C-alpha positions as CSV (number, residue, x, y, z in Angstrom):
1,M,0.1,-0.1,-0.1
2,G,1.6,3.3,-1.1
3,C,1.1,6.8,-0.1
4,D,-1.2,8.9,-2.1
5,K,0.1,12.4,-0.8
6,P,3.0,13.8,-2.3
7,H,6.0,15.3,-0.5
8,L,5.8,19.1,0.2
9,T,8.9,21.3,0.1
10,L,9.6,23.3,3.1
11,S,8.2,26.4,1.1
12,Q,4.9,24.4,0.6
13,Q,4.9,23.1,4.2
14,V,5.0,26.9,5.4
15,E,2.3,27.8,2.9
16,N,0.2,25.1,4.2
17,L,0.6,26.2,7.9
18,A,-0.2,29.8,6.9
19,S,-3.4,28.8,4.8
20,R,-4.5,26.8,8.0
21,G,-4.4,30.2,10.1
22,L,-0.9,30.4,11.5
23,E,0.6,33.8,11.4
24,I,4.1,33.6,9.7
25,S,6.2,36.9,10.0
26,D,9.4,35.3,8.6
27,P,8.8,32.5,6.1
28,D,12.6,31.7,5.7
29,R,12.9,31.4,9.4
30,A,9.7,29.1,9.6
31,A,11.3,26.9,6.8
32,R,14.3,26.5,8.9
33,F,12.4,25.8,11.9
34,L,10.4,23.1,10.0
35,E,13.7,21.5,8.7
36,T,14.9,21.1,12.1
37,V,11.8,20.1,14.0
38,G,9.4,18.9,11.5
39,Y,6.0,19.5,9.9
40,Y,4.0,17.0,12.1
41,R,5.8,17.7,15.3
42,T,5.0,21.4,14.8
43,S,1.4,20.8,13.9
44,A,1.1,18.6,17.3
45,Y,2.1,21.6,19.2
46,A,-0.6,23.7,17.4
47,Y,-3.2,21.1,18.1
48,S,-4.3,22.9,21.5
49,F,-4.6,26.1,19.6
50,R,-7.3,24.8,17.1
51,E,-10.8,26.2,17.1
52,I,-13.5,23.7,17.2
53,L,-16.3,24.3,14.6
54,G,-18.7,21.8,15.4
55,A,-19.8,18.5,13.7
56,G,-16.3,17.1,14.2
57,R,-14.5,20.0,12.0
58,C,-11.6,22.0,13.3
59,A,-9.8,25.0,12.2
60,W,-6.0,25.8,12.9
């Protein structure tokens, strides 16, 4: 069984986080952070800041 999701570049990961509502003032610094820490570990930290929309939906 393979993975259907394509790998994202660091820039694309930064854009993805920004599109989900994370305010990013320095995209280059954010990309360096993601390179060190990782996207999924970072998104786990943001989990507690999500906004519950109802019906099982969340907004970051």
